[in-house]
C-alpha positions, 0 to 999 in steps of 0.5 A: 184548418181544424177550426174551419171544419168545426165551423162548417160542422156547426153550420150544417148542424144548425141548418138541419135543425133550422129546417127541421124546426119549421118543417115538421109543424107544417107537415104535421098540420098539413097532414092533420087538416088537408087530407080530411078536409079536401081529400088532398094528399099526405106529405112527407118531410121533403115535400113539406120542405119543397112546398114551403121554399116554393111558397117563399119564392112565390111570395117574395117581393122582387125589388128593382132598384132604380136610383137615378143620380 
């Protein structure tokens, strides 16, 4: 039972690090460029994460498997 808790805790730490590694550079680039170039909004961490998630969802390809045997 203790091992399951350690695994879940480790996965949560990994997930937080993974999200932060990609979100902070995107937020920094957005906030450095967009407000000055296009008078756009300044984004916080969660807005940037949501924007990245939305882009991922919209840009992913839907695969329809039509295997006819």
